[in-house]
N, C-alpha and C positions, 0 to 999 in steps of 0.2 A: 328947691328940690327936690325929688324925691329919692327917695336910696334904689337905686336897683332890684329890680324882683328876686334876683339870684340872690344879693345878700339874706334878704329876709327871707332866703328858705336856709340858706347858713345853718341854724343852730338843725333843724331838721334831717340835710347833710352829714352832720359832724354827727351823729346819735348813728348813722349807717353804718359810716365807718367805726367806730367804737363800739358797734356788735358783732359786724366781721372781722375785730381785734386787730383793727388800724392803724387806728388814730392814735397810737401812743406811739405804735411806728413811726408815723409821719413826724407825729411833734418831733422826736428824738431826733430822725432825719434832718429835721429843718434845723434845727439847733444846732445840730452835727456838720450842715452842710454836704448831706450828704449824695452820692450821685450813680448811678447807673440802677438803679429799682428797675424789675420788670414790671412796666406797664400791665401787660396781658396777666400775670399772676397777682396782680393785686385786685386788676378786671373781676377776676375771675371770684379773688375771696367775695367781694364787695356785691359780688352778681346775684351770689349762692345766696347772700343775704337777703336783700331785696326781692330778688324772684319767691321771696315765703311769702312775698304783700301783692307783689305784682307783676302779673305774668308778661311774658316778653312773646311777638307770637312775634317768626321772624322768615323772611321768604329772599327769593333773586340773590345769593348768594350768586350762582353761576354766572352770577353777569358783572362780575369783577376778573378784569384781566390777570393772567397768570405773570403773563410773561413781557410786561410793557412794566405797570404800573398808573396809574392814573388814578384822577385829581375828583373823591368825592365831595361833591357839593351836600351839602341837607340842609331840611327847614330847624326851627327852633322854638320847640315848646317850651312850655318852664320847662324849671330841673328834673322832675318825680316824672316828668314822662318821658325825658331827653337822656339823662343818668341809666339809667336801665336798658334804654333802650342802644347805645354808645358802648354800656357796659359789653352787650352782646353782641357788636361789630367789630369790638374788637377781638372777644376769643374766641366767634367764629373764623375770625379772615387769616385768624393762627390755627387753631387747630386742622382748620380745611381748605384753607390756601398753607398753609407754615407762612404768613406774610405777618412783618411788621406794622407797625403805619406809623406816621407823623400826624400829629392832629395842632393843627393851629386856635391858639388858643390867647386870648385878651389878657393881655399881663398887668391889668390891675381892674381891681372894682369901682366900680363910677357911680357916680350921685348919675340920673335919666332926667331929662324932660321928657312932657310929655310924647314928642312928636318923633322922640327915639334918639332925634338924629347928634342933641344936645346931651355932650358929657363930661364930667370934673370928675377930677380924679381923688377915689375915698385915703385922704394922709397913712402913711404907711401900709397902704395896699402893694404896693408895687414892689419895697421889699419884703412883703409876705409871699407874692405868689413868683418874684426870681426865686425864694429856698426852693417852694414848691417845683415850682415846671427844672429848674436845676434836677430834685432828684432822676425827674421821665427826661432828663436830657436828649436822650437817643428818641425820645419819642414824641413830644412837646413843643414846639415851637412858637416863645411867644411873641401877639402881637402887640405894641403900641393900641389901641383902637380911642383914648382921651385928646382932643385937641390942644388942652390946657398944657400937656407930656412936654419940655423940654428937647426931651427923645422921640417928638410922634413921628417926624418925617425921619430920621434919621432910624428908627429903630423898623417902623414897617418899613424900609427899602432894605435893610440888613435880614429882616424876618422870611420877604416875598425870594432873596440872593434864595436864603436857605432852604426853602420850601422848590426852587426853580433846580435846585441840588439835588434834593431831593430824590426826581421827577428823574431829571437825568440819569438817575443811579438807582433807575426803572422800580423806587417805593411809591407806595398807596401815600396821599398826603389829602385832608380830612379839612374843610372849613367851609362855612358858612355863611350864605351871602345875606344872610340880611346879618346875621353877628349880635341880634337881640333877642330877648324875650318876645314869642308873638303873646298879642293881647286874646283870649280864649280860643288859644291856639287854630283862629285861622292866621295866615298867610300875609304878611304885613306890606303896609302900600309902598307900591314900584321907586319910593322915590327916596326913601327908608334904607335901600342897601347900599350893602361892599362899593366901592369901585373899584377895590384893590383885590376882591374875589373874580371880576370877572378878569380882570386884568392878565389875571393867571391862568386862568380863562382861557383865554385867546393865544397868551403864549404856549399850553400845553399844547392846545392844535395845532400849531401850527409846527408845534415838532412829532406833531402824531403822535398824542396821548390822550386819549379819549378823556371826560370827563364823564362820571357815576354820578346820576342824581339821587337822593334816601329821602325816603318822607316819612314821617314819626310823626300818628299819634294817639291822643286814647278815645277811642272813642267809648266806652263803659267804664266806670272805675274800676284800678283795681286790673288791667288790661292793657299794654301797651302793642298796639299796630306799627311794624316797621318793614317798609318794603323798600328790597335793592332792584334799580329801574334799570333800564339798557341803556352803552354805553351814545355818547351821541362827542359829537363833536361844534364848539360854539363858530356859531356864521358869521356876526358881525367882528368890524373893526374899534369898534366903540366899546368901551370899558362899562358906562350906565347899563348901555343895552345889551353887556353882556352877561351883567348882573342879572337883570330882568331874565333873559333866556334860560340864564343853570334855573332860576326858581319858581320859571313857568312848566321844567318838563319838571321836578317836583314836584310842582301841583300836577302834574297826570296821574300822580298816583297815589293822591289825598280822594277824603270821600268830597265830594262836591260840594256841601255847607265850608268846607275850610279853606277850601282855593282863593280866598283874599279878591285879587282884580284878575286872578286868571281863571272866574267861577263861567 
């Protein structure tokens, strides 16, 4: 069973944190079990470092509601593309709209099968990520994604409750229906999407809270494109179809060759 693609990129990501002056701070913070770090300010520092090498072209911020909160769904290219894009999004949402975000993140590093769906927890990774997420407890919601974990069902139920509470309080919640790295930057097959994201989108729509699609890709080296699309409401009651509907909305803003099953 191969390592998750995210894990193979960790040395490069760590180097970026080091050059941004954040690595020692974060390691010390995890050791001391620090809480309450500013995700936006750290994102700003890291983005400055990343954008010296990778330009992020960003558009569509006006599509994010300012008064109601929303659920943002995004596709999941590799971290070289996704990381600078998400940092740019966090900073822009805060600087222009004055809003913070709640990001749903996997709470373990996984060994994965070739079909995306089989995941096994890498030993020690849960404790590591718990400390990392705790530092940004106001902005990160931990979500178990590997079914071999004893707390898989309970942890996911707890995460959904936290996300629903955040939406009710008019916050912005971000999550990816794919939840895994795409192959070649192309949207993954529909059977690999997480139903949990569909359930959350259904509940949000019933509450009158819109879902906003965000498409992220790289057409040329060292240049990332990110488009925030028009808000929409889920039209189905079935979770798997809701996840597919969300990815379909994202695909509308991607180049044709990256839309996968939605070409």
